[in-house]
C-alpha positions as CSV (number, residue, x, y, z in Angstrom):
1,X,-25.2,-13.0,15.1
2,X,-28.3,-11.8,17.0
3,X,-28.0,-8.2,18.2
4,X,-28.8,-9.4,21.7
5,X,-25.4,-11.1,21.7
6,X,-23.5,-8.3,20.0
7,X,-21.1,-6.1,22.0
8,X,-21.7,-2.3,21.8
9,X,-19.0,-0.2,20.3
10,X,-18.3,3.5,19.9
11,X,-16.6,5.4,17.0
12,X,-15.6,9.0,17.4
13,X,-14.0,11.4,14.8
14,X,-11.6,14.1,15.8
15,X,-14.2,16.8,15.0
16,X,-16.5,15.3,17.7
17,X,-18.9,13.4,15.5
18,X,-19.8,10.1,17.1
19,X,-21.4,6.9,15.9
20,X,-22.7,3.9,17.9
21,X,-22.6,0.4,16.5
22,X,-21.6,-3.1,17.3
23,X,-18.2,-4.7,17.7
24,X,-16.6,-7.2,15.4
25,X,-13.0,-8.4,15.9
26,X,-11.1,-7.5,19.1
27,X,-12.8,-5.8,22.0
28,X,-10.4,-3.0,22.9
29,X,-9.6,0.6,21.9
30,X,-7.8,1.9,18.8
31,X,-7.0,5.3,17.3
32,X,-5.8,6.1,13.8
33,X,-6.4,8.2,10.7
34,X,-9.8,7.4,9.2
35,X,-9.8,6.7,5.5
36,X,-12.2,5.0,3.1
37,X,-11.8,2.3,0.4
38,X,-14.3,2.1,-2.4
39,X,-13.4,-1.5,-3.6
40,X,-16.2,-4.0,-3.9
41,X,-13.9,-6.9,-3.1
42,X,-10.4,-7.6,-1.7
43,X,-11.0,-6.7,1.9
44,X,-8.4,-9.2,3.2
45,X,-5.7,-7.8,1.0
46,X,-6.6,-4.3,2.1
47,X,-6.5,-5.2,5.8
48,X,-3.1,-6.8,5.5
49,X,-1.5,-4.2,3.2
50,X,1.3,-2.5,5.2
51,X,0.5,0.8,3.5
52,X,-2.6,1.0,5.8
53,X,-0.5,0.9,9.0
54,X,-1.7,3.7,11.3
55,X,-5.1,3.9,9.7
56,X,-8.7,2.9,10.4
57,X,-10.4,1.8,7.1
58,X,-14.0,2.5,6.2
59,X,-15.3,0.0,3.7
60,X,-17.9,1.7,1.4
61,X,-19.1,-1.7,0.1
62,X,-22.0,-2.5,2.5
63,X,-21.2,-6.2,3.0
64,X,-17.9,-7.3,4.6
65,X,-16.7,-10.8,5.4
66,X,-18.9,-12.9,3.0
67,X,-16.0,-14.9,1.7
68,X,-14.1,-15.2,4.9
69,X,-10.3,-15.1,5.0
70,X,-7.5,-17.5,3.9
71,X,-3.7,-17.5,4.2
72,X,-3.1,-17.1,0.4
73,X,-4.8,-13.7,0.2
74,X,-2.7,-12.1,2.9
75,X,-0.4,-9.2,1.7
76,X,1.7,-9.5,4.9
77,X,1.8,-11.8,7.9
78,X,-1.1,-10.1,9.8
79,X,-3.6,-7.3,9.6
80,X,-1.8,-3.9,9.4
81,X,-4.8,-1.6,9.9
82,X,-5.6,0.0,13.3
83,X,-9.3,-0.8,12.8
84,X,-12.1,-1.5,10.4
85,X,-15.5,0.1,9.9
86,X,-18.4,-1.7,8.0
87,X,-22.1,-1.4,7.4
88,X,-22.8,-5.1,7.7
89,X,-20.7,-8.1,8.8
90,X,-20.9,-11.7,7.8
91,X,-20.1,-14.1,10.6
92,X,-20.7,-17.3,8.6
93,X,-18.7,-17.0,5.3
94,X,-19.4,-19.1,2.3
95,X,-16.3,-19.8,0.1
96,X,-14.4,-23.0,-0.6
97,X,-11.1,-21.2,0.1
98,X,-12.2,-19.7,3.4
99,X,-10.4,-21.0,6.5
100,X,-11.7,-18.5,9.1
101,X,-14.4,-15.8,9.5
102,X,-13.3,-12.2,9.2
103,X,-14.5,-11.3,12.8
104,X,-12.5,-14.3,14.2
105,X,-9.4,-13.3,12.1
106,X,-9.4,-9.8,13.4
107,X,-10.1,-11.0,17.0
108,X,-7.1,-13.3,16.7
109,X,-4.9,-10.4,15.7
110,X,-6.4,-8.0,18.3
111,X,-7.7,-5.6,15.6
112,X,-11.1,-4.0,16.5
113,X,-13.9,-3.2,14.2
114,X,-17.3,-1.6,14.3
115,X,-20.4,-2.3,12.2
116,X,-24.0,-1.2,12.0
117,X,-23.2,2.5,11.3
118,X,-24.0,4.6,8.2
119,X,-20.8,4.2,6.3
120,X,-22.1,6.2,3.4
121,X,-22.7,9.2,5.6
122,X,-19.2,8.7,7.2
123,X,-17.6,8.6,3.7
124,X,-19.3,11.8,2.6
125,X,-18.0,13.5,5.8
126,X,-14.4,12.4,5.1
127,X,-14.8,13.5,1.4
128,X,-16.1,16.9,2.6
129,X,-13.8,17.6,5.5
130,X,-10.8,15.4,4.7
131,X,-9.2,12.4,6.4
132,X,-8.9,12.9,10.2
133,X,-8.1,10.9,13.3
134,X,-10.8,8.7,14.9
135,X,-11.2,6.1,17.5
136,X,-13.0,2.8,18.0
137,X,-13.7,1.4,21.4
138,X,-15.7,-1.2,23.3
139,X,-14.1,-0.1,26.5
140,X,-14.9,3.7,26.4
141,X,-18.5,4.3,25.5
142,X,-18.5,8.0,26.5
143,X,-18.0,10.1,23.4
144,X,-16.3,12.9,25.2
145,X,-13.8,10.6,26.9
146,X,-12.9,8.8,23.6
147,X,-12.7,12.2,21.8
148,X,-10.1,13.4,24.3
149,X,-7.8,10.4,23.4
150,X,-8.4,10.9,19.6
151,X,-7.5,14.5,19.7
152,X,-4.3,13.8,21.7
153,X,-3.0,11.3,19.0
154,X,-0.5,12.4,16.4
155,X,-1.7,13.2,12.9
156,X,-0.5,11.4,9.8
157,X,1.5,14.3,8.4
158,X,5.1,14.0,9.6
159,X,4.8,10.4,10.7
160,X,7.5,7.9,9.7
161,X,5.6,4.6,9.9
162,X,8.0,2.7,7.7
163,X,10.0,1.7,10.8
164,X,7.0,-0.2,12.1
165,X,6.5,-2.4,9.0
166,X,9.9,-2.8,7.3
167,X,11.6,-6.2,7.6
168,X,14.0,-6.6,10.4
169,X,16.3,-8.9,8.5
170,X,17.4,-9.5,4.9
171,X,15.6,-12.3,3.1
172,X,15.3,-13.8,-0.4
173,X,11.7,-14.0,-1.6
174,X,10.6,-17.6,-2.1
175,X,6.9,-18.4,-2.7
176,X,6.0,-22.0,-3.7
177,X,2.4,-20.8,-4.6
178,X,3.5,-18.4,-7.4
179,X,2.0,-20.6,-10.1
180,X,-1.4,-20.4,-8.5
181,X,-1.3,-16.6,-8.8
182,X,0.0,-16.4,-12.4
183,X,-2.5,-14.7,-14.8
184,X,0.0,-13.7,-17.5
185,X,1.1,-16.7,-19.6
186,X,3.8,-14.5,-21.1
187,X,5.8,-14.3,-17.8
188,X,9.2,-16.0,-17.7
189,X,8.5,-17.8,-14.4
190,X,10.8,-17.9,-11.4
191,X,12.3,-21.4,-11.9
192,X,15.5,-19.9,-13.3
193,X,15.7,-16.2,-12.4
194,X,17.8,-14.1,-14.8
195,X,18.0,-10.8,-12.9
196,X,18.8,-9.9,-9.3
197,X,16.6,-7.2,-7.8
198,X,17.2,-5.7,-4.3
199,X,13.8,-4.5,-2.9
200,X,14.1,-1.7,-0.4
201,X,11.2,-2.6,2.0
202,X,9.2,0.4,3.1
203,X,6.2,-1.9,3.7
204,X,6.1,-4.2,0.7
205,X,3.1,-6.2,-0.4
206,X,3.6,-9.9,-1.1
207,X,2.1,-9.7,-4.5
208,X,4.7,-7.2,-5.7
209,X,7.4,-9.7,-4.8
210,X,5.3,-12.4,-6.6
211,X,5.1,-10.3,-9.8
212,X,8.8,-9.6,-9.8
213,X,9.6,-13.3,-9.3
214,X,7.1,-14.2,-12.1
215,X,9.0,-12.0,-14.5
216,X,12.2,-13.8,-13.9
217,X,13.7,-11.9,-10.9
218,X,15.7,-13.2,-8.0
219,X,14.4,-10.8,-5.3
220,X,16.4,-9.9,-2.2
221,X,14.4,-7.9,0.3
222,X,16.3,-5.5,2.7
223,X,15.3,-3.3,5.6
224,X,14.5,0.3,4.8
225,X,17.6,1.5,6.7
226,X,20.0,-0.6,4.7
227,X,23.0,1.5,3.5
228,X,23.6,2.1,-0.2
229,X,26.9,0.3,0.1
230,X,25.3,-2.8,1.5
231,X,22.6,-2.8,-1.2
232,X,25.2,-2.5,-4.0
233,X,27.2,-5.4,-2.5
234,X,24.6,-7.7,-3.9
235,X,25.5,-6.4,-7.4
236,X,21.9,-6.0,-8.3
237,X,20.7,-5.7,-11.9
238,X,17.9,-3.5,-10.6
239,X,16.6,-1.8,-7.4
240,X,13.0,-1.7,-6.4
241,X,11.5,0.9,-4.0
242,X,8.3,-0.5,-2.3
243,X,5.0,0.8,-1.1
244,X,4.6,1.8,2.5
245,X,2.7,3.8,5.1
246,X,2.9,7.3,6.5
247,X,4.4,10.6,5.3
248,X,7.2,10.0,2.7
249,X,9.0,13.2,3.6
250,X,9.6,11.8,7.1
251,X,11.4,8.7,5.7
252,X,14.6,10.6,5.5
253,X,16.9,7.5,5.6
254,X,15.0,6.1,2.6
255,X,15.4,9.4,0.7
256,X,19.1,9.7,1.4
257,X,19.7,6.0,0.4
258,X,17.8,6.5,-2.8
259,X,19.8,9.7,-3.6
260,X,23.0,7.7,-3.2
261,X,21.7,4.8,-5.3
262,X,20.8,7.2,-8.2
263,X,24.6,7.7,-8.6
264,X,25.0,4.0,-9.4
265,X,22.7,4.6,-12.5
266,X,21.2,1.1,-12.1
267,X,17.6,0.4,-13.3
268,X,15.2,1.5,-10.6
269,X,11.4,1.0,-10.2
270,X,9.2,2.5,-7.4
271,X,5.6,1.9,-6.5
272,X,3.5,4.2,-4.2
273,X,5.7,5.2,-1.3
274,X,8.7,4.2,-3.5
275,X,7.4,6.6,-6.1
276,X,7.2,9.4,-3.5
277,X,10.6,8.5,-2.1
278,X,12.1,8.6,-5.6
279,X,10.5,12.0,-6.1
280,X,12.1,13.4,-3.0
281,X,15.5,11.9,-3.9
282,X,15.2,13.7,-7.3
283,X,14.5,17.0,-5.6
284,X,10.7,17.1,-5.6
285,X,8.3,17.7,-2.7
286,X,5.1,15.8,-1.7
287,X,1.9,17.1,-0.2
288,X,-1.0,15.5,1.6
289,X,-4.2,14.9,-0.3
290,X,-7.5,15.8,1.3
291,X,-8.8,12.3,1.6
292,X,-6.4,10.3,-0.7
293,X,-7.1,7.7,-3.3
294,X,-8.1,4.2,-2.2
295,X,-10.0,1.8,-4.5
296,X,-9.8,-0.5,-7.5
297,X,-11.0,1.6,-10.4
298,X,-8.9,4.8,-10.5
299,X,-8.1,5.8,-14.0
300,X,-4.5,6.8,-14.7
301,X,-2.7,7.7,-17.9
302,X,-1.5,10.3,-20.3
303,X,-2.0,11.2,-24.0
304,X,-5.0,8.8,-24.7
305,X,-3.4,5.9,-22.9
306,X,-5.6,5.0,-19.9
307,X,-5.2,2.2,-17.3
308,X,-7.8,1.3,-14.6
309,X,-5.7,1.0,-11.5
310,X,-5.7,0.0,-7.9
311,X,-4.6,2.9,-5.6
312,X,-3.9,3.5,-1.9
313,X,-2.1,6.6,-0.9
314,X,-2.5,9.8,1.1
315,X,0.3,11.9,-0.4
316,X,1.3,12.9,-3.9
317,X,4.2,14.5,-5.7
318,X,3.9,18.3,-6.3
319,X,4.3,18.6,-10.1
320,X,5.7,22.1,-9.8
321,X,8.6,20.8,-7.7
322,X,9.8,18.2,-10.2
323,X,13.1,19.0,-11.8
324,X,11.9,19.4,-15.4
325,X,15.5,19.0,-16.8
326,X,15.7,15.5,-15.2
327,X,12.2,14.1,-14.9
328,X,9.0,13.9,-17.0
329,X,5.5,13.0,-15.9
330,X,4.5,9.6,-17.4
331,X,1.0,9.2,-15.8
332,X,-1.7,11.4,-14.2
333,X,-4.6,10.4,-12.0
334,X,-7.4,11.2,-14.4
335,X,-9.8,12.0,-11.7
336,X,-7.9,14.9,-10.2
337,X,-4.8,15.3,-12.4
338,X,-2.3,14.5,-9.6
339,X,1.0,12.9,-10.6
340,X,0.6,9.2,-10.9
341,X,3.9,8.3,-12.6
342,X,7.3,9.8,-13.5
343,X,10.4,8.7,-15.4
344,X,13.9,9.9,-15.6
345,X,14.8,11.5,-19.0
346,X,18.3,9.9,-19.3
347,X,18.5,7.1,-16.7
348,X,16.6,3.7,-16.6
349,X,14.5,4.9,-13.6
350,X,10.7,5.2,-13.3
351,X,7.9,5.0,-10.8
352,X,4.1,5.0,-10.4
353,X,1.8,6.1,-7.6
354,X,-0.6,3.3,-8.1
355,X,-0.3,-0.5,-7.7
356,X,0.4,-2.5,-10.9
357,X,0.6,-5.7,-8.9
358,X,-3.2,-5.4,-8.2
359,X,-4.3,-7.8,-5.4
360,X,-6.9,-6.6,-5.3
361,X,-7.5,-4.8,-8.5
362,X,-7.3,-4.9,-12.3
363,X,-4.2,-6.1,-14.2
364,X,-4.0,-3.2,-16.7
365,X,-0.7,-2.0,-15.4
366,X,1.1,-5.4,-15.0
367,X,3.2,-4.5,-18.1
368,X,5.3,-2.2,-15.8
369,X,7.0,-5.2,-14.3
370,X,8.0,-6.3,-17.8
371,X,9.2,-2.8,-18.5
372,X,11.4,-3.0,-15.4
373,X,12.8,-6.3,-16.6
374,X,13.5,-4.8,-20.1
375,X,15.5,-1.9,-18.6
376,X,17.6,-4.5,-16.6
377,X,18.1,-6.5,-19.8
378,X,19.2,-3.4,-21.7
379,X,21.5,-2.3,-19.0
380,X,23.1,-5.7,-18.7
381,X,23.7,-5.9,-22.5
382,X,25.3,-2.5,-22.4
383,X,27.5,-3.5,-19.5
384,X,28.7,-6.7,-21.4
385,X,29.3,-4.6,-24.6
386,X,31.4,-2.1,-22.7
387,X,33.6,-4.9,-21.3
388,X,34.2,-6.3,-24.7
């Protein structure tokens, strides 16, 4: 697109720093927490990941939109971000799977973006001073006026955003395209599921549900405020705690539900927000990271076992608050030594801070879904043996 046809846009950070660029996507005003993602690919999965609700994402890779968008790569039914920031934008994508350009896709869903700014300098600022609120506008081009709105917006700490992204109704996952996504020939497939899993939806990504189904699970997705009694009525073989946005300590209904479900002693697996919710339910605390972890190549592991992982989170479990008599750390983020995984010492319960379902990202940690299935199999066999 010639710059003569481009619409001017303004971006302002809460500290007063302002950037002028050009609009792509919707022409309106948006405010959210500004974070950066270091992935070189997977922008559509990032934009549609419910864990980014409430946030404006800076893409550090300088080219965005080259492969367009398509329905198969959506992690939810629509973009979840408040806005997007890029160095350069492609208006004419080239990919056989593309059905729409990225600017048209964001415009359709009323999500604004700004391009033509120095995203490297912006990323360095966030790394130095931490994630903070910011605003993008094509309507307000006076930095002082937009800054006033940005500074009046609530900060991420203390926000319960799960209510905005959780499903409103119970549904059973059914995806006819699962075979297209299968990369592990050892999976059991979902033609005849062997285990029933109830997924507590804090903002679940579709690829998590695909991976559970690929490993032989019948997946029932329930709203985040579903009572423990209603969850147990499904007689699940396992319980899954999903990813999601916002401050985990503010999701009090999810924490209390998980506390109650622990008493059932059923296999339980948590990812990202689910990992943090499980930590709170076990008595631990979480804290906000300076700028979080968002990218496709974060190393995680323990005792010479290393996985390259996809990560997206602002909060982490405080290791000193973990009840050492109940829980042990299974993984650390090897960049900063924050807690990246925990497991219960006596119950079939574990969780990870990162995203083993990838999409986008490496498949190093896919074995965790198999591990979850194995815990359900063991629990089921023990239950049958006790009846005999």
